[in-house]
GUVEX-859014 format. One record per residue (C-alpha): residue number from 1; x, y, z; chain; residue in three letters. Coordinates in Angstrom, 1 decimal, m for minus. Layout:
BEGIN
<r NUM; <X; Y; Z>; "A"; "ALA"> ...
//
This chain:
BEGIN
<r 1; <m26.3; m9.1; m6.7>; "A"; "MET"> <r 2; <m25.0; m8.9; m10.2>; "A"; "THR"> <r 3; <m21.5; m8.1; m11.5>; "A"; "SER"> <r 4; <m22.9; m4.8; m12.8>; "A"; "GLN"> <r 5; <m23.5; m3.6; m9.3>; "A"; "THR"> <r 6; <m19.9; m4.1; m8.2>; "A"; "LEU"> <r 7; <m16.9; m2.0; m9.1>; "A"; "PRO"> <r 8; <m14.8; m3.9; m11.7>; "A"; "GLY"> <r 9; <m11.4; m5.3; m11.1>; "A"; "HIS"> <r 10; <m8.9; m2.4; m11.4>; "A"; "GLY"> <r 11; <m11.8; 0.0; m11.8>; "A"; "ALA"> <r 12; <m11.4; 3.7; m12.5>; "A"; "GLU"> <r 13; <m14.7; 4.6; m10.9>; "A"; "THR"> <r 14; <m15.2; 3.5; m7.3>; "A"; "LEU"> <r 15; <m18.1; 4.3; m5.0>; "A"; "PRO"> <r 16; <m16.5; 7.4; m3.4>; "A"; "ALA"> <r 17; <m13.5; 8.2; m5.6>; "A"; "ALA"> <r 18; <m12.2; 8.1; m9.2>; "A"; "THR"> <r 19; <m8.8; 6.5; m9.7>; "A"; "VAL"> <r 20; <m7.3; 9.0; m12.2>; "A"; "ASP"> <r 21; <m4.2; 6.9; m12.8>; "A"; "THR"> <r 22; <m2.1; 4.3; m11.0>; "A"; "TYR"> <r 23; <1.1; 2.3; m11.5>; "A"; "ASN"> <r 24; <2.7; 5.1; m13.6>; "A"; "ALA"> <r 25; <6.2; 3.8; m14.7>; "A"; "GLU"> <r 26; <8.3; 6.9; m15.3>; "A"; "LEU"> <r 27; <11.6; 6.4; m16.9>; "A"; "ARG"> <r 28; <14.7; 8.3; m18.0>; "A"; "ASP"> <r 29; <18.1; 7.4; m19.3>; "A"; "ALA"> <r 30; <19.0; 5.8; m16.0>; "A"; "GLU"> <r 31; <15.9; 3.6; m15.7>; "A"; "GLY"> <r 32; <12.8; 3.8; m13.6>; "A"; "PHE"> <r 33; <12.6; 7.1; m11.8>; "A"; "ILE"> <r 34; <10.6; 5.6; m8.9>; "A"; "GLY"> <r 35; <13.5; 3.4; m8.0>; "A"; "ASP"> <r 36; <15.3; 6.4; m6.7>; "A"; "ARG"> <r 37; <12.7; 6.7; m4.0>; "A"; "ALA"> <r 38; <12.5; 3.1; m2.9>; "A"; "SER"> <r 39; <13.6; 1.5; 0.4>; "A"; "ARG"> <r 40; <16.5; 0.0; m1.5>; "A"; "ARG"> <r 41; <17.6; 3.4; m2.6>; "A"; "ALA"> <r 42; <17.6; 4.8; 0.9>; "A"; "PHE"> <r 43; <19.7; 1.9; 2.2>; "A"; "MET"> <r 44; <22.1; 2.4; m0.7>; "A"; "ALA"> <r 45; <22.6; 6.0; 0.4>; "A"; "LEU"> <r 46; <23.4; 4.8; 3.9>; "A"; "VAL"> <r 47; <25.8; 2.2; 2.5>; "A"; "ASP"> <r 48; <27.6; 4.7; 0.3>; "A"; "ASP"> <r 49; <28.1; 7.0; 3.2>; "A"; "ALA"> <r 50; <29.5; 4.2; 5.3>; "A"; "ARG"> <r 51; <31.9; 3.1; 2.5>; "A"; "ASP"> <r 52; <33.3; 6.7; 2.2>; "A"; "ARG"> <r 53; <33.9; 6.9; 6.0>; "A"; "LEU"> <r 54; <35.6; 3.5; 6.1>; "A"; "ARG"> <r 55; <38.2; 4.7; 3.7>; "A"; "GLU"> <r 56; <39.3; 7.3; 6.3>; "A"; "HIS"> <r 57; <38.5; 5.7; 9.6>; "A"; "GLY"> <r 58; <35.8; 4.0; 11.6>; "A"; "ASP"> <r 59; <32.2; 3.4; 10.6>; "A"; "ASP"> <r 60; <30.0; 5.1; 13.2>; "A"; "PRO"> <r 61; <27.3; 2.5; 12.5>; "A"; "LEU"> <r 62; <29.5; m0.4; 13.5>; "A"; "GLY"> <r 63; <30.2; m3.7; 11.8>; "A"; "ASP"> <r 64; <26.7; m4.9; 10.9>; "A"; "LYS"> <r 65; <26.1; m4.8; 7.1>; "A"; "PRO"> <r 66; <23.6; m2.2; 6.0>; "A"; "THR"> <r 67; <21.3; m4.8; 4.5>; "A"; "ASP"> <r 68; <21.1; m6.4; 8.0>; "A"; "ARG"> <r 69; <20.0; m3.1; 9.7>; "A"; "LEU"> <r 70; <16.2; m3.1; 10.3>; "A"; "ALA"> <r 71; <14.1; 0.0; 10.5>; "A"; "LYS"> <r 72; <14.0; m0.3; 14.2>; "A"; "ARG"> <r 73; <17.9; m0.4; 14.3>; "A"; "ASP"> <r 74; <18.1; 2.8; 12.3>; "A"; "LEU"> <r 75; <15.5; 4.5; 14.4>; "A"; "ASP"> <r 76; <17.4; 3.5; 17.6>; "A"; "ARG"> <r 77; <20.7; 4.8; 16.2>; "A"; "LEU"> <r 78; <19.0; 8.1; 15.1>; "A"; "LEU"> <r 79; <17.5; 8.4; 18.6>; "A"; "ARG"> <r 80; <20.2; 7.0; 20.9>; "A"; "GLU"> <r 81; <23.3; 6.6; 18.8>; "A"; "GLY"> <r 82; <26.3; 8.9; 19.1>; "A"; "ASP"> <r 83; <26.4; 12.2; 17.2>; "A"; "ALA"> <r 84; <28.3; 10.8; 14.2>; "A"; "GLU"> <r 85; <25.9; 7.9; 13.8>; "A"; "ALA"> <r 86; <22.9; 10.1; 14.0>; "A"; "ALA"> <r 87; <24.5; 12.6; 11.6>; "A"; "ALA"> <r 88; <25.2; 10.0; 9.0>; "A"; "LEU"> <r 89; <21.6; 8.9; 9.1>; "A"; "LEU"> <r 90; <20.4; 12.5; 8.9>; "A"; "HIS"> <r 91; <22.6; 13.0; 5.9>; "A"; "GLY"> <r 92; <21.1; 9.9; 4.2>; "A"; "ALA"> <r 93; <17.6; 11.2; 5.0>; "A"; "VAL"> <r 94; <18.4; 14.6; 3.4>; "A"; "GLU"> <r 95; <19.7; 13.0; 0.2>; "A"; "GLU"> <r 96; <16.7; 10.6; 0.1>; "A"; "PHE"> <r 97; <14.3; 13.5; 0.7>; "A"; "ALA"> <r 98; <15.9; 15.4; m2.2>; "A"; "GLN"> <r 99; <15.2; 12.3; m4.4>; "A"; "GLU"> <r 100; <11.7; 11.9; m3.2>; "A"; "LEU"> <r 101; <11.0; 15.6; m3.9>; "A"; "ALA"> <r 102; <12.4; 15.2; m7.4>; "A"; "GLY"> <r 103; <10.3; 12.1; m8.1>; "A"; "VAL"> <r 104; <7.2; 13.9; m6.8>; "A"; "THR"> <r 105; <7.8; 16.8; m9.1>; "A"; "ARG"> <r 106; <8.0; 14.3; m12.1>; "A"; "ARG"> <r 107; <4.7; 12.8; m11.1>; "A"; "PHE"> <r 108; <3.1; 16.2; m10.8>; "A"; "LEU"> <r 109; <4.1; 17.0; m14.4>; "A"; "ARG"> <r 110; <1.9; 14.1; m15.6>; "A"; "LEU"> <r 111; <m1.4; 15.2; m17.1>; "A"; "LYS"> <r 112; <m3.4; 12.8; m14.8>; "A"; "ALA"> <r 113; <m1.6; 14.3; m11.7>; "A"; "TRP"> <r 114; <m2.3; 18.0; m12.5>; "A"; "LYS"> <r 115; <m4.0; 19.8; m9.7>; "A"; "GLY"> <r 116; <m2.9; 17.3; m7.0>; "A"; "THR"> <r 117; <m3.2; 19.1; m3.7>; "A"; "GLU"> <r 118; <m1.9; 16.5; m1.2>; "A"; "ARG"> <r 119; <0.0; 13.2; m1.4>; "A"; "ILE"> <r 120; <0.0; 10.6; 1.4>; "A"; "VAL"> <r 121; <3.0; 8.5; 1.6>; "A"; "VAL"> <r 122; <2.8; 4.9; 2.7>; "A"; "GLY"> <r 123; <4.8; 1.6; 2.3>; "A"; "GLY"> <r 124; <7.2; 0.0; 4.5>; "A"; "GLY"> <r 125; <9.7; 2.8; 4.9>; "A"; "LEU"> <r 126; <6.9; 5.1; 6.2>; "A"; "ARG"> <r 127; <6.7; 2.8; 9.3>; "A"; "ASP"> <r 128; <9.8; 4.4; 10.9>; "A"; "SER"> <r 129; <11.0; 7.7; 12.2>; "A"; "ARG"> <r 130; <13.6; 7.7; 9.4>; "A"; "ILE"> <r 131; <10.7; 7.5; 6.8>; "A"; "GLY"> <r 132; <8.6; 10.2; 8.6>; "A"; "GLU"> <r 133; <11.6; 12.6; 8.5>; "A"; "LEU"> <r 134; <12.3; 11.9; 4.9>; "A"; "ALA"> <r 135; <8.6; 12.6; 4.0>; "A"; "ILE"> <r 136; <8.5; 15.8; 6.1>; "A"; "GLY"> <r 137; <11.7; 17.1; 4.6>; "A"; "ARG"> <r 138; <10.6; 16.4; 1.0>; "A"; "ALA"> <r 139; <7.4; 18.2; 1.7>; "A"; "SER"> <r 140; <9.3; 21.3; 3.0>; "A"; "LEU"> <r 141; <11.6; 21.2; m0.1>; "A"; "LEU"> <r 142; <8.6; 21.3; m2.4>; "A"; "LEU"> <r 143; <7.0; 24.1; m0.5>; "A"; "LYS"> <r 144; <10.2; 26.1; m0.6>; "A"; "ALA"> <r 145; <10.1; 25.8; m4.4>; "A"; "GLU"> <r 146; <6.6; 27.0; m4.5>; "A"; "GLY"> <r 147; <5.1; 23.6; m5.4>; "A"; "VAL"> <r 148; <1.6; 23.7; m4.1>; "A"; "ALA"> <r 149; <1.4; 20.2; m2.7>; "A"; "VAL"> <r 150; <1.8; 18.7; 0.8>; "A"; "THR"> <r 151; <3.4; 15.3; 1.5>; "A"; "LEU"> <r 152; <2.2; 13.5; 4.7>; "A"; "GLN"> <r 153; <2.7; 10.0; 6.1>; "A"; "PRO"> <r 154; <m0.3; 7.8; 5.7>; "A"; "ILE"> <r 155; <m2.1; 7.7; 9.1>; "A"; "ARG"> <r 156; <m2.6; 4.0; 9.5>; "A"; "HIS"> <r 157; <0.2; 1.5; 9.9>; "A"; "HIS"> <r 158; <1.1; 0.3; 6.3>; "A"; "PRO"> <r 159; <0.3; m3.3; 7.2>; "A"; "ASP"> <r 160; <m3.2; m2.2; 8.1>; "A"; "GLU"> <r 161; <m3.7; 0.5; 5.5>; "A"; "ALA"> <r 162; <m3.5; m2.1; 2.7>; "A"; "GLY"> <r 163; <m6.4; m3.9; 4.3>; "A"; "LEU"> <r 164; <m8.5; m1.0; 5.5>; "A"; "LEU"> <r 165; <m8.6; 0.5; 2.0>; "A"; "GLY"> <r 166; <m10.5; m2.6; 0.7>; "A"; "ALA"> <r 167; <m13.7; m1.3; 2.3>; "A"; "VAL"> <r 168; <m13.7; 1.4; m0.4>; "A"; "GLN"> <r 169; <m13.8; m1.2; m3.1>; "A"; "LEU"> <r 170; <m17.2; m2.5; m2.0>; "A"; "ALA"> <r 171; <m20.5; m0.8; m3.1>; "A"; "PRO"> <r 172; <m22.3; 0.9; m0.2>; "A"; "THR"> <r 173; <m25.4; m1.2; m0.6>; "A"; "TRP"> <r 174; <m23.5; m4.3; 0.5>; "A"; "MET"> <r 175; <m22.9; m2.9; 4.0>; "A"; "PHE"> <r 176; <m26.6; m3.1; 4.9>; "A"; "GLY"> <r 177; <m27.0; m5.8; 7.5>; "A"; "GLY"> <r 178; <m23.2; m6.5; 7.7>; "A"; "HIS"> <r 179; <m20.5; m5.7; 10.2>; "A"; "ASP"> <r 180; <m17.3; m6.6; 8.4>; "A"; "ALA"> <r 181; <m15.5; m7.7; 5.2>; "A"; "ILE"> <r 182; <m12.5; m9.8; 4.4>; "A"; "LEU"> <r 183; <m9.4; m8.1; 2.9>; "A"; "ALA"> <r 184; <m6.1; m9.3; 1.5>; "A"; "ALA"> <r 185; <m2.9; m7.4; 0.7>; "A"; "ASP"> <r 186; <m0.4; m9.3; m1.5>; "A"; "ILE"> <r 187; <3.2; m8.2; m1.8>; "A"; "GLY"> <r 188; <6.4; m9.4; m3.1>; "A"; "GLY"> <r 189; <7.6; m10.4; 0.4>; "A"; "THR"> <r 190; <4.5; m10.9; 2.5>; "A"; "ASN"> <r 191; <0.8; m11.7; 2.2>; "A"; "MET"> <r 192; <m1.6; m10.3; 4.7>; "A"; "ARG"> <r 193; <m5.2; m11.0; 5.3>; "A"; "VAL"> <r 194; <m7.5; m9.1; 7.6>; "A"; "GLY"> <r 195; <m11.0; m9.1; 9.1>; "A"; "LEU"> <r 196; <m12.1; m5.4; 8.8>; "A"; "VAL"> <r 197; <m14.9; m4.3; 11.0>; "A"; "LYS"> <r 198; <m16.9; m1.5; 9.4>; "A"; "LEU"> <r 199; <m18.1; 0.4; 12.6>; "A"; "ASN"> <r 200; <m20.7; 2.3; 10.5>; "A"; "LEU"> <r 201; <m22.5; 3.2; 13.8>; "A"; "GLY"> <r 202; <m19.4; 5.3; 14.7>; "A"; "LYS"> <r 203; <m18.7; 6.8; 11.3>; "A"; "ALA"> <r 204; <m20.9; 6.4; 8.2>; "A"; "ALA"> <r 205; <m17.9; 7.4; 6.0>; "A"; "ASP"> <r 206; <m15.9; 4.3; 7.2>; "A"; "LEU"> <r 207; <m13.4; 6.6; 9.0>; "A"; "ALA"> <r 208; <m13.7; 4.3; 12.0>; "A"; "LYS"> <r 209; <m13.2; 1.0; 10.2>; "A"; "ALA"> <r 210; <m10.7; m1.2; 12.0>; "A"; "GLU"> <r 211; <m8.7; m4.4; 11.4>; "A"; "VAL"> <r 212; <m9.8; m6.7; 14.3>; "A"; "VAL"> <r 213; <m8.0; m9.8; 13.1>; "A"; "GLU"> <r 214; <m4.9; m10.0; 10.9>; "A"; "ARG"> <r 215; <m2.6; m12.7; 9.7>; "A"; "GLU"> <r 216; <0.7; m12.3; 7.9>; "A"; "LEU"> <r 217; <2.7; m14.9; 5.9>; "A"; "TRP"> <r 218; <6.2; m14.0; 4.8>; "A"; "ARG"> <r 219; <6.1; m16.1; 1.6>; "A"; "HIS"> <r 220; <9.5; m14.9; 0.5>; "A"; "ALA"> <r 221; <11.0; m17.2; 3.1>; "A"; "ASP"> <r 222; <9.2; m20.3; 1.9>; "A"; "ASP"> <r 223; <9.5; m19.7; m1.8>; "A"; "LYS"> <r 224; <6.2; m21.5; m2.7>; "A"; "PRO"> <r 225; <4.8; m22.2; m6.1>; "A"; "THR"> <r 226; <2.0; m19.9; m7.3>; "A"; "ARG"> <r 227; <m0.5; m22.7; m6.6>; "A"; "GLU"> <r 228; <0.8; m23.2; m3.1>; "A"; "ALA"> <r 229; <0.7; m19.5; m2.4>; "A"; "ALA"> <r 230; <m2.9; m19.1; m3.5>; "A"; "VAL"> <r 231; <m3.9; m22.2; m1.5>; "A"; "GLU"> <r 232; <m2.3; m20.7; 1.6>; "A"; "ARG"> <r 233; <m4.0; m17.4; 0.9>; "A"; "LEU"> <r 234; <m7.4; m19.1; 0.7>; "A"; "GLY"> <r 235; <m6.7; m21.0; 3.9>; "A"; "ALA"> <r 236; <m5.9; m17.8; 5.7>; "A"; "MET"> <r 237; <m9.1; m16.2; 4.5>; "A"; "LEU"> <r 238; <m11.2; m19.3; 5.6>; "A"; "ARG"> <r 239; <m9.6; m19.0; 9.1>; "A"; "GLU"> <r 240; <m10.9; m15.4; 9.2>; "A"; "LEU"> <r 241; <m14.4; m16.5; 8.2>; "A"; "VAL"> <r 242; <m14.3; m18.8; 11.2>; "A"; "ALA"> <r 243; <m13.1; m16.1; 13.5>; "A"; "LYS"> <r 244; <m15.8; m13.7; 12.3>; "A"; "ALA"> <r 245; <m18.4; m16.3; 13.2>; "A"; "ALA"> <r 246; <m16.9; m16.8; 16.6>; "A"; "LYS"> <r 247; <m17.0; m13.1; 17.3>; "A"; "GLN"> <r 248; <m20.6; m13.1; 16.0>; "A"; "LYS"> <r 249; <m19.7; m10.6; 13.2>; "A"; "LEU"> <r 250; <m22.1; m10.5; 10.2>; "A"; "LYS"> <r 251; <m19.5; m10.9; 7.5>; "A"; "LEU"> <r 252; <m20.4; m9.5; 4.1>; "A"; "ALA"> <r 253; <m19.9; m11.9; 1.1>; "A"; "PRO"> <r 254; <m17.1; m9.7; m0.2>; "A"; "PHE"> <r 255; <m13.3; m9.9; m0.4>; "A"; "ILE"> <r 256; <m11.3; m6.9; m1.4>; "A"; "GLY"> <r 257; <m7.8; m7.6; m2.6>; "A"; "VAL"> <r 258; <m4.7; m5.4; m3.3>; "A"; "GLY"> <r 259; <m2.0; m6.8; m5.5>; "A"; "CYS"> <r 260; <1.0; m5.3; m7.4>; "A"; "PRO"> <r 261; <0.7; m4.4; m11.0>; "A"; "GLY"> <r 262; <m1.8; m3.4; m13.6>; "A"; "LEU"> <r 263; <m5.1; m5.2; m13.1>; "A"; "VAL"> <r 264; <m7.4; m5.9; m16.1>; "A"; "GLU"> <r 265; <m11.2; m5.7; m15.9>; "A"; "ALA"> <r 266; <m11.4; m9.5; m15.9>; "A"; "ASP"> <r 267; <m9.1; m9.8; m12.8>; "A"; "GLY"> <r 268; <m6.0; m10.7; m14.8>; "A"; "ALA"> <r 269; <m2.7; m9.1; m13.9>; "A"; "ILE"> <r 270; <m1.2; m7.6; m17.0>; "A"; "ARG"> <r 271; <2.2; m6.7; m15.7>; "A"; "ARG"> <r 272; <3.9; m5.8; m12.4>; "A"; "GLY"> <r 273; <3.6; m9.1; m10.7>; "A"; "GLY"> <r 274; <7.2; m10.2; m11.2>; "A"; "GLN"> <r 275; <8.1; m10.3; m7.5>; "A"; "ASN"> <r 276; <5.2; m12.6; m6.7>; "A"; "LEU"> <r 277; <5.7; m16.4; m6.3>; "A"; "PRO"> <r 278; <5.4; m18.0; m9.7>; "A"; "GLY"> <r 279; <3.8; m16.5; m12.8>; "A"; "ASN"> <r 280; <0.8; m14.3; m11.8>; "A"; "TRP"> <r 281; <0.7; m12.7; m15.2>; "A"; "GLU"> <r 282; <m0.2; m16.0; m17.0>; "A"; "SER"> <r 283; <m3.3; m15.9; m19.3>; "A"; "SER"> <r 284; <m4.3; m19.1; m17.6>; "A"; "ARG"> <r 285; <m4.3; m17.6; m14.1>; "A"; "PHE"> <r 286; <m7.0; m15.5; m12.5>; "A"; "ASN"> <r 287; <m6.7; m14.7; m8.8>; "A"; "LEU"> <r 288; <m10.4; m13.6; m8.2>; "A"; "PRO"> <r 289; <m11.6; m16.8; m9.8>; "A"; "HIS"> <r 290; <m9.3; m18.9; m7.7>; "A"; "SER"> <r 291; <m10.4; m17.2; m4.5>; "A"; "LEU"> <r 292; <m14.1; m17.7; m5.4>; "A"; "ARG"> <r 293; <m13.4; m21.4; m6.0>; "A"; "GLU"> <r 294; <m11.9; m21.7; m2.5>; "A"; "MET"> <r 295; <m14.6; m19.6; m0.8>; "A"; "LEU"> <r 296; <m17.7; m20.0; m3.0>; "A"; "PRO"> <r 297; <m20.0; m18.7; m0.3>; "A"; "GLU"> <r 298; <m19.8; m16.6; 2.9>; "A"; "ILE"> <r 299; <m22.7; m16.9; 5.3>; "A"; "ARG"> <r 300; <m24.9; m18.5; 2.6>; "A"; "GLY"> <r 301; <m24.3; m15.9; m0.1>; "A"; "HIS"> <r 302; <m22.2; m16.1; m3.2>; "A"; "GLU"> <r 303; <m18.7; m14.6; m2.6>; "A"; "THR"> <r 304; <m17.7; m11.5; m4.6>; "A"; "MET"> <r 305; <m14.1; m10.6; m5.1>; "A"; "VAL"> <r 306; <m12.7; m7.2; m6.3>; "A"; "VAL"> <r 307; <m9.0; m7.0; m7.1>; "A"; "LEU"> <r 308; <m7.1; m3.7; m7.5>; "A"; "HIS"> <r 309; <m3.6; m2.4; m7.4>; "A"; "ASN"> <r 310; <m2.0; m2.5; m3.9>; "A"; "ASP"> <r 311; <m1.0; 1.2; m3.9>; "A"; "ALA"> <r 312; <m4.6; 2.1; m4.9>; "A"; "VAL"> <r 313; <m6.0; 0.1; m2.0>; "A"; "VAL"> <r 314; <m3.5; 1.4; 0.5>; "A"; "GLN"> <r 315; <m4.3; 5.0; m0.6>; "A"; "GLY"> <r 316; <m8.0; 4.4; m0.3>; "A"; "LEU"> <r 317; <m7.5; 3.9; 3.5>; "A"; "SER"> <r 318; <m7.1; 7.7; 3.5>; "A"; "GLU"> <r 319; <m10.3; 8.5; 1.6>; "A"; "LEU"> <r 320; <m12.4; 9.6; 4.6>; "A"; "PRO"> <r 321; <m9.7; 11.9; 5.7>; "A"; "PHE"> <r 322; <m9.1; 13.6; 2.3>; "A"; "GLN"> <r 323; <m12.5; 15.2; 1.8>; "A"; "GLN"> <r 324; <m11.1; 18.7; 2.3>; "A"; "ASP"> <r 325; <m9.3; 18.5; m1.1>; "A"; "VAL"> <r 326; <m10.6; 17.5; m4.5>; "A"; "ALA"> <r 327; <m7.5; 15.8; m5.9>; "A"; "HIS"> <r 328; <m4.9; 13.8; m4.0>; "A"; "TRP"> <r 329; <m2.5; 11.0; m4.5>; "A"; "GLY"> <r 330; <m0.5; 8.2; m2.8>; "A"; "VAL"> <r 331; <3.1; 7.1; m3.0>; "A"; "LEU"> <r 332; <4.1; 3.8; m1.4>; "A"; "THR"> <r 333; <7.8; 3.4; m0.6>; "A"; "ILE"> <r 334; <8.7; m0.2; m0.6>; "A"; "GLY"> <r 335; <10.7; m2.5; m3.0>; "A"; "THR"> <r 336; <9.7; 0.0; m5.7>; "A"; "GLY"> <r 337; <7.5; 3.1; m5.6>; "A"; "LEU"> <r 338; <3.8; 2.5; m5.9>; "A"; "GLY"> <r 339; <1.6; 5.3; m7.0>; "A"; "ASN"> <r 340; <m2.0; 6.4; m7.6>; "A"; "ALA"> <r 341; <m3.9; 9.7; m8.1>; "A"; "ARG"> <r 342; <m7.5; 10.1; m6.9>; "A"; "PHE"> <r 343; <m10.4; 12.6; m7.4>; "A"; "SER"> <r 344; <m13.1; 12.6; m4.8>; "A"; "ASN"> <r 345; <m16.7; 11.9; m5.8>; "A"; "ARG"> <r 346; <m19.8; 12.9; m4.0>; "A"; "ALA"> <r 347; <m20.0; 11.1; m0.7>; "A"; "LYS"> <r 348; <m22.0; 7.9; m0.8>; "A"; "ALA"> <r 349; <m24.1; 6.9; 2.1>; "A"; "LYS"> <r 350; <m24.7; 3.3; 3.2>; "A"; "PRO"> <r 351; <m28.2; 2.1; 2.5>; "A"; "GLU"> 
//
């Protein structure tokens, strides 16, 4: 098992797909274009509508500040609130969908995004009826303009999509004799780890892979140092190794990791890690190396770690379901707008 047989960190060529581009940072005179299609942007639209209404009467959403309204609160108001509360939210959804459609058009003008036939949309906002409506409306707006692309919500829960996609970072030869892999999804607010069962007997293309154990740590609440955060991440992964043994799962010596930013071939994070605890862009820090030090072996074999951008990994969870198109992309609506474009390769079969 040599490094030459593994996809590199941040690799363009993966076993079943090519990453044509990722982490594109589009700008105009007002700043990053992707910021207009972030969760923060949607909440700002809601807040602006509430401010205008307060000038002339009551706020139909009540007294709770907008930044204290969770997705479930908004969905409940949309579903069960009075007509004015629901209408306010529908108005914000419409405005946000217009922005999302506009941002999508800008991505489609990029050379690397030419010919994109479908875009799956993930991230935290997708995990709500509000998000689903915004994605559907943006897709209709683009179709009405004759833009030949479909937007659709990513099919897995965003918390699991960022773990499930890690199976697509591993070479197919590694699956022989193994039942599961470890995955980690690192974000600016949370860190998630998961034990991903391959279920190759049910679907050789990994369409039936599932997260059978998952742990989440909201590190933003604890504000740890970088070193403390990485130690906690390693401890979470070691706990999953023990759980895999207890479930008698044959764990492959592989950890797939998704992380914000541009990932260098040596595993360094060039830029984009500013929301992570501490300085993850330091030339003296290498996350894959740190994880290998904490988990040098899995079931008697040297541990291999592959790091890639988190939007890429979340998008890869859709790979088995995007085989009817040649070129497709992913947008992840969260603190910012993650993005990646893929071209499918010939299907690889496990050995």
